[in-house]
Structures are given as C-alpha cells and as structure tokens.
DSSP file (Angstrom, degrees, kcal/mol; ACC not computed):
  #  RESIDUE AA STRUCTURE BP1 BP2  ACC     N-H-->O    O-->H-N    N-H-->O    O-->H-N    TCO  KAPPA ALPHA  PHI   PSI    X-CA   Y-CA   Z-CA
    1    1 A M              0   0    0      0, 0.0     2,-0.1     0, 0.0    53,-0.0   0.000 360.0 360.0 360.0 138.4   -4.6  -11.6   -8.9
    2    2 A S        -     0   0    0     52,-0.1     3,-0.1     1,-0.1     0, 0.0  -0.378 360.0 -88.8 -83.7 164.2   -4.1  -13.6   -5.7
    3    3 A A        -     0   0    0      1,-0.1    -1,-0.1    -2,-0.1    54,-0.0  -0.379  55.3 -89.8 -68.5 149.0   -6.6  -14.1   -3.0
    4    4 A P        -     0   0    0      0, 0.0    52,-0.2     0, 0.0    51,-0.1  -0.317  38.4-174.2 -59.8 141.2   -6.7  -11.5   -0.2
    5    5 A A     >  -     0   0    0     50,-4.0     4,-2.4    47,-0.2     3,-0.5  -0.696   2.1-178.4-135.8  79.7   -4.4  -12.2    2.7
    6    6 A P  H  > S+     0   0    0      0, 0.0     4,-2.3     0, 0.0     5,-0.2   0.832  80.1  53.2 -54.9 -38.7   -5.2   -9.5    5.3
    7    7 A A  H  > S+     0   0    0      1,-0.2     4,-2.3     2,-0.2     5,-0.2   0.921 111.9  45.4 -65.1 -41.8   -2.7  -10.6    7.9
    8    8 A L  H  > S+     0   0    0     -3,-0.5     4,-3.0     2,-0.2     5,-0.3   0.900 110.5  54.9 -65.1 -40.4    0.1  -10.6    5.3
    9    9 A A  H  X S+     0   0    0     -4,-2.4     4,-2.2    46,-0.3    -2,-0.2   0.917 110.7  44.9 -58.9 -44.6   -1.1   -7.2    4.0
   10   10 A I  H  X S+     0   0    0     -4,-2.3     4,-2.3     2,-0.2    -1,-0.2   0.923 114.0  49.1 -66.7 -44.6   -0.8   -5.7    7.5
   11   11 A T  H  X S+     0   0    0     -4,-2.3     4,-2.3     1,-0.2    -2,-0.2   0.932 114.0  45.6 -60.4 -47.2    2.6   -7.3    8.2
   12   12 A E  H  X S+     0   0    0     -4,-3.0     4,-2.8     1,-0.2    -1,-0.2   0.863 110.3  53.8 -67.5 -35.5    4.0   -6.1    4.9
   13   13 A E  H  X S+     0   0    0     -4,-2.2     4,-2.4    -5,-0.3    -1,-0.2   0.926 110.4  46.8 -64.4 -42.6    2.6   -2.6    5.4
   14   14 A H  H  X S+     0   0    0     -4,-2.3     4,-2.1     2,-0.2    -2,-0.2   0.910 113.0  49.4 -64.3 -41.1    4.2   -2.3    8.8
   15   15 A R  H  X S+     0   0    0     -4,-2.3     4,-2.4     2,-0.2    -2,-0.2   0.928 111.8  49.0 -62.9 -44.5    7.5   -3.6    7.3
   16   16 A A  H  X S+     0   0    0     -4,-2.8     4,-2.6     1,-0.2    -2,-0.2   0.904 110.2  50.4 -63.2 -41.8    7.3   -1.1    4.5
   17   17 A E  H  X S+     0   0    0     -4,-2.4     4,-2.1     2,-0.2    -1,-0.2   0.882 110.3  50.6 -64.9 -37.1    6.6    1.8    6.8
   18   18 A G  H  X S+     0   0    0     -4,-2.1     4,-2.1     2,-0.2    -2,-0.2   0.908 111.3  48.0 -64.9 -41.8    9.6    0.7    8.9
   19   19 A L  H  X S+     0   0    0     -4,-2.4     4,-2.5     2,-0.2    -2,-0.2   0.899 110.1  52.1 -65.1 -40.6   11.8    0.6    5.9
   20   20 A A  H  X S+     0   0    0     -4,-2.6     4,-2.1     1,-0.2    -2,-0.2   0.900 109.3  50.0 -62.4 -40.1   10.5    4.0    4.7
   21   21 A S  H  X S+     0   0    0     -4,-2.1     4,-2.0     2,-0.2    -1,-0.2   0.904 110.1  50.5 -63.3 -41.1   11.4    5.5    8.2
   22   22 A R  H  X S+     0   0    0     -4,-2.1     4,-2.4     1,-0.2    -2,-0.2   0.899 108.0  53.3 -63.6 -40.4   14.9    4.0    7.9
   23   23 A I  H  X S+     0   0    0     -4,-2.5     4,-2.6     1,-0.2    -1,-0.2   0.916 108.2  49.9 -61.4 -43.1   15.3    5.5    4.5
   24   24 A L  H  X S+     0   0    0     -4,-2.1     4,-1.8     1,-0.2    -1,-0.2   0.891 109.6  51.5 -63.4 -39.1   14.4    9.0    5.9
   25   25 A D  H  X S+     0   0    0     -4,-2.0     4,-0.7     2,-0.2    -1,-0.2   0.916 111.1  47.7 -62.3 -42.8   16.9    8.5    8.7
   26   26 A I  H >< S+     0   0    0     -4,-2.4     3,-0.9     1,-0.2     6,-0.3   0.923 112.2  48.9 -64.5 -44.3   19.6    7.6    6.2
   27   27 A L  H 3< S+     0   0    0     -4,-2.6    -1,-0.2     1,-0.2    -2,-0.2   0.804 105.6  58.7 -66.3 -28.6   18.8   10.6    4.0
   28   28 A A  H 3< S+     0   0    0     -4,-1.8    -1,-0.2     1,-0.2    -2,-0.2   0.694 104.3  54.5 -73.6 -19.1   18.8   13.0    7.0
   29   29 A D    X<  -     0   0    0     -3,-0.9     3,-2.1    -4,-0.7    -1,-0.2  -0.889  62.6-168.6-122.7 101.1   22.4   12.1    7.8
   30   30 A P  T 3  S+     0   0    0      0, 0.0    -1,-0.1     0, 0.0     5,-0.1   0.749  91.1  54.2 -59.2 -23.2   24.9   12.6    5.0
   31   31 A A  T 3  S+     0   0    0      3,-0.0    -5,-0.1     4,-0.0    -2,-0.0   0.428  76.3 127.4 -91.0   1.4   27.5   10.7    7.1
   32   32 A N    X   -     0   0    0     -3,-2.1     3,-1.7    -6,-0.3     4,-0.2  -0.402  56.8-145.1 -62.0 124.8   25.3    7.7    7.6
   33   33 A P  G >  S+     0   0    0      0, 0.0     3,-0.7     0, 0.0    -1,-0.2   0.657  94.1  70.0 -68.1 -13.2   27.3    4.6    6.5
   34   34 A S  G >   +     0   0    0      1,-0.2     3,-1.5     2,-0.1     4,-0.3   0.480  68.2  97.4 -81.6  -0.7   24.1    3.0    5.3
   35   35 A R  G X  S+     0   0    0     -3,-1.7     3,-1.3     1,-0.3    -1,-0.2   0.841  77.4  58.8 -56.8 -33.2   24.0    5.5    2.4
   36   36 A R  G <  S+     0   0    0     -3,-0.7    -1,-0.3     1,-0.3     4,-0.2   0.783 106.4  48.8 -66.7 -24.7   25.6    2.9    0.1
   37   37 A S  G X> S+     0   0    0     -3,-1.5     4,-2.1     1,-0.2     3,-0.6   0.372  79.3 106.2 -94.3   3.8   22.7    0.5    0.9
   38   38 A L  H <> S+     0   0    0     -3,-1.3     4,-2.7    -4,-0.3     5,-0.2   0.878  75.6  53.5 -54.6 -45.2   20.0    3.1    0.2
   39   39 A P  H 3> S+     0   0    0      0, 0.0     4,-2.3     0, 0.0    -1,-0.2   0.886 109.2  50.1 -58.9 -36.3   18.9    1.6   -3.2
   40   40 A A  H <> S+     0   0    0     -3,-0.6     4,-2.5     2,-0.2    -2,-0.2   0.910 111.0  48.3 -68.2 -41.3   18.4   -1.8   -1.5
   41   41 A Y  H  X S+     0   0    0     -4,-2.1     4,-2.4     2,-0.2    -1,-0.2   0.917 112.0  50.1 -62.4 -43.1   16.3   -0.2    1.3
   42   42 A Q  H  X S+     0   0    0     -4,-2.7     4,-2.3     2,-0.2    -2,-0.2   0.910 111.9  47.0 -63.8 -42.9   14.3    1.7   -1.4
   43   43 A L  H  X S+     0   0    0     -4,-2.3     4,-2.6    -5,-0.2     5,-0.2   0.923 112.0  50.4 -64.3 -44.5   13.6   -1.5   -3.4
   44   44 A A  H  X S+     0   0    0     -4,-2.5     4,-2.2     1,-0.2    -2,-0.2   0.901 111.5  48.3 -62.0 -41.4   12.7   -3.5   -0.3
   45   45 A A  H  X S+     0   0    0     -4,-2.4     4,-2.5     2,-0.2    -1,-0.2   0.925 111.7  49.2 -64.8 -44.3   10.2   -0.8    0.8
   46   46 A R  H  X S+     0   0    0     -4,-2.3     4,-2.3     1,-0.2    -2,-0.2   0.926 112.7  47.3 -61.0 -45.7    8.6   -0.6   -2.6
   47   47 A L  H  X S+     0   0    0     -4,-2.6     4,-2.5     2,-0.2    -1,-0.2   0.877 111.1  51.5 -65.2 -37.5    8.3   -4.4   -2.8
   48   48 A A  H  X S+     0   0    0     -4,-2.2     4,-2.4    -5,-0.2    -1,-0.2   0.915 110.9  47.5 -66.2 -42.2    6.8   -4.5    0.7
   49   49 A F  H  X S+     0   0    0     -4,-2.5     4,-2.3     2,-0.2    -2,-0.2   0.902 112.6  50.0 -64.6 -39.4    4.2   -1.8   -0.2
   50   50 A E  H  X S+     0   0    0     -4,-2.3     4,-2.5     2,-0.2    -2,-0.2   0.913 111.4  48.1 -64.2 -42.7    3.4   -3.7   -3.4
   51   51 A T  H  X S+     0   0    0     -4,-2.5     4,-1.7     2,-0.2    -2,-0.2   0.902 110.8  51.8 -64.4 -41.0    2.9   -7.0   -1.5
   52   52 A A  H  X S+     0   0    0     -4,-2.4     4,-1.1     1,-0.2    -2,-0.2   0.927 112.2  45.6 -61.3 -44.7    0.7   -5.3    1.0
   53   53 A A  H  < S+     0   0    0     -4,-2.3     3,-0.4     1,-0.2    -2,-0.2   0.905 113.5  48.7 -66.4 -41.3   -1.5   -3.8   -1.7
   54   54 A A  H  < S+     0   0    0     -4,-2.5    -1,-0.2     1,-0.2    -2,-0.2   0.774 114.0  47.2 -68.9 -25.8   -1.7   -7.1   -3.6
   55   55 A S  H  < S+     0   0    0     -4,-1.7   -50,-4.0    -5,-0.2   -46,-0.3   0.611  95.8  90.6 -91.5 -14.3   -2.6   -9.0   -0.4
   56   56 A A  S  < S-     0   0    0     -4,-1.1     2,-0.3    -3,-0.4   -49,-0.0  -0.447  88.4-100.6 -83.0 154.6   -5.2   -6.6    0.9
   57   57 A E        -     0   0    0     -2,-0.1    -1,-0.1   -53,-0.1    -2,-0.1  -0.607  41.3-135.9 -69.9 131.0   -8.9   -6.8    0.1
   58   58 A Q        -     0   0    0     -2,-0.3     2,-0.1    -4,-0.1    -1,-0.0  -0.756  15.3-119.2 -94.5 135.4   -9.6   -4.3   -2.6
   59   59 A P        -     0   0    0      0, 0.0     2,-0.2     0, 0.0    -1,-0.1  -0.368  24.5-135.6 -68.6 149.7  -12.7   -2.1   -2.3
   60   60 A T    >>  -     0   0    0      1,-0.1     4,-1.3    -2,-0.1     3,-0.6  -0.540  30.4 -99.0 -96.1 170.3  -15.3   -2.3   -5.1
   61   61 A A  H 3> S+     0   0    0      1,-0.3     4,-2.2     2,-0.2     3,-0.3   0.873 125.2  56.0 -57.0 -37.2  -17.0    0.7   -6.7
   62   62 A C  H 3> S+     0   0    0      1,-0.2     4,-2.3     2,-0.2     6,-0.5   0.831 100.4  58.2 -67.2 -31.4  -19.9    0.2   -4.4
   63   63 A D  H <4 S+     0   0    0     -3,-0.6    -1,-0.2     1,-0.2    -2,-0.2   0.877 110.8  43.8 -63.2 -35.6  -17.7    0.4   -1.3
   64   64 A W  H  < S+     0   0    0     -4,-1.3    -2,-0.2    -3,-0.3    -1,-0.2   0.902 122.7  33.2 -77.4 -41.7  -16.6    3.9   -2.4
   65   65 A C  H  < S-     0   0    0     -4,-2.2    -2,-0.2     1,-0.0    -3,-0.2   0.685  91.8-136.6 -94.1 -16.7  -20.0    5.3   -3.4
   66   66 A G     <  +     0   0    0     -4,-2.3    -3,-0.1    -5,-0.2    -4,-0.1   0.716  62.4 130.6  71.5  20.4  -22.2    3.6   -0.9
   67   67 A Q    >   -     0   0    0     -5,-0.3     3,-1.2    -6,-0.2    -4,-0.1   0.514  65.9-130.9 -86.9  -4.4  -24.8    2.8   -3.6
   68   68 A G  T 3  S-     0   0    0     -6,-0.5     3,-0.1     1,-0.3    -5,-0.1   0.855  77.0 -36.5  60.5  36.3  -25.1   -0.9   -2.7
   69   69 A G  T 3  S+     0   0    0      1,-0.4    -1,-0.3     0, 0.0     2,-0.2   0.174 110.4 113.3 105.6 -18.3  -24.8   -2.0   -6.3
   70   70 A S  S <  S-     0   0    0     -3,-1.2    -1,-0.4    -8,-0.1    -3,-0.2  -0.622  73.1-111.7 -87.5 150.8  -26.6    0.7   -8.2
   71   71 A D        -     0   0    0     -2,-0.2    -1,-0.1     1,-0.1    -9,-0.0  -0.693  18.8-150.8 -80.5 120.8  -24.6    2.9  -10.5
   72   72 A P  S    S+     0   0    0      0, 0.0    -1,-0.1     0, 0.0     4,-0.1   0.680  95.8  49.3 -68.5 -15.5  -24.6    6.5   -9.1
   73   73 A I  S    S+     0   0    0      2,-0.1    -2,-0.0    -3,-0.0    -3,-0.0   0.850  98.8  71.6 -90.6 -38.2  -24.3    7.9  -12.5
   74   74 A E  S    S-     0   0    0      1,-0.1     2,-0.1    -3,-0.0    -3,-0.1  -0.646  92.0-114.5 -79.3 129.0  -27.2    6.0  -14.2
   75   75 A P        -     0   0    0      0, 0.0     2,-0.4     0, 0.0     3,-0.1  -0.387  33.3-156.8 -62.3 139.6  -30.6    7.1  -13.1
   76   76 A Q    >   -     0   0    0      1,-0.2     3,-1.0    -4,-0.1    -6,-0.0  -0.955  61.5  -6.3-121.1 138.0  -32.4    4.3  -11.2
   77   77 A D  T 3  S-     0   0    0     -2,-0.4    -1,-0.2     1,-0.3     0, 0.0   0.874 132.0 -44.7  51.1  48.9  -36.2    3.9  -10.7
   78   78 A G  T 3         0   0    0     -3,-0.1    -1,-0.3     1,-0.1     0, 0.0   0.706 360.0 360.0  74.6  20.4  -37.2    7.1  -12.3
   79   79 A E    <         0   0    0     -3,-1.0    -1,-0.1    -5,-0.0    -2,-0.1   0.513 360.0 360.0 -65.8 360.0  -34.6    9.3  -10.6
C-alpha cells in the first residue's frame, strides 16, 4: 500500500465525479455521439475512484468506534 497523498486523493475524486457526471449525460441521450466512448469513460472513472481511495488516509477501527484504542467488544477495566 502506498503512503497517503491527500491532495492526489482529492484531485482524483473530483476527476472521477466529473467523469461519472459525463457518463450520466451520455446515457441520458441515446443520440449522443460519445456513446461509442462510454466504456473508456467508465474505465477512466473507475480508475480515478480507485486512485483516490488508494491515495487517501484510511480510517482505523478506532476512528470509527471512537474508543481511542480499546476494543469496544472486549470488556475493559471491569466493564
């Protein structure tokens, strides 16, 4: 796994969202000449979302549960 790169993650997420919006525009218009390029747009959007996810800082279990390092399932200190 690569080191987090928050700026790249944000840039790629915005690019992916723009591509997803373009895909929806193409799908909404059967006469759109870009329909032939739809698979390329879909691939580019998927790769951009994957790059954004791989570049972002990933939350740890403690970030989700707010337990500050203790296991919420295991009793702690006589709980």
